[in-house]
C-alpha positions, 0 to 999 in steps of 0.5 A: 500499499502507498501509506506503507512507503511513508511509514517506512520513510518515517521509521528511517527518519527516526533512526537518522534523527536519533543519531543527533539526539545529543545535538538536539538536547544541547540545542534545547538546553542552551536555547532556554538561556534567553528565557532568563533574560526575558524574565528579568526584562519583563520583571523590570517592565512590570515593576516600572509600569506598576501594574498589568499590561493588556491583561498580562501581569508578570506571572502570566507573561512568564507563563506565556514565554514558557508556553512559547518555548514549548510550542516552538519545540513542538511545531518548528522544523529543524533544518528541513529547508537546508536538507531539501535545498541540498537535495535539489542542489546535489540532484538527489531529487532525481531518484524521486522522479522515477519512483511512485513516491511524492517528494512532499510526502517523503519530506513530510514523513521526515518532518514528523519523525524529526519532530517526535524525536526532537520533542522527546529529547527536549522535553526533560529540560523544558519540564524542569523549567516549567517545574521551577516556574510552577507558581505561574502556571494556570491550566485551562478551566475548560476541557475543550480548551485543550482540544482547540489548542491541540488542533491549533498546534497541529495546524501551526506545525503543518503550516510551518512545514509547508512554509519551510518546504516552499522556501526550500523550493527556491533552491530550484532558481537560486544557489543559496537560499539562506538570505530568503530564509532568514528574512522570512524567519525574522518576520516570523520571530517578530510577528509570530509572538516569539518576541512579545505577545501579539495582543499587547499591540495596539488594536489596529495592528492586532487586527491586521496581524490576525490576517497574516500567517505568522500570527497562526504559527505560534501565538494562536495556539498559546492564546487559545491555551491561555484562554485569551481567545474565546467564543467568536474570536476563537472560532474566527482564529481557527477558521483563518488558521485552516484557510492559511493551512490550505493556502500554504499546502497549495503553495508548497504544491505549486512551488514544487511543480514550477521548480520541477519544470525549471529544473528539467528545462535546464537539464537537471 
């Protein structure tokens, strides 16, 4: 069966990813260092401000960044764009042109296996950080909040993969994609909620950002879990996120087809 091919790819991806488990562990461990700076920064902000900020106090702000670290580790691809670009530059995709295997499906299986291993390896240090800041953790009151947050997080993961895949397709036209990747990732970092919660921005800017894909790559599932999105706002957010998921999936397919046409035209 066709699905068995991708299960085999998933298993191979697991084996290959486990080779770098200590690299992932150390990356996650040292990736927590900026959290310390963020905690001190917001402590100073709230002490100076003398109160809350758009519904956040010091504890909820720390909790937000804890969730940002967790969600980022769960959904963000790790070096997938560089691996895909290398396949294109080195001609490795030639083997997929003669086999009944979708390259997108192949890379998606690798992405899933990589996320599974990366999550398993990085959860222990993250769990310790959560334990240290346990006084600031406030779990959702409603069971459905967990469901909505998980659905949003899955869509965020798939969106990030399709965006990464589309960026990597630029390797069909340009030799080095790093500049394009870093530009897009800069927007993701600033507009996706890693630098600060989106809902502390002015109302007009928030309204505009809700129509951008970056809003749904990280901030949306966190805001749902913290129950800062409810009712109609929650339904609207999930609907827009689903639309962006379909759009990024379509873009990934389109970039592959156009890139492959260019690749074959120049004798790849």
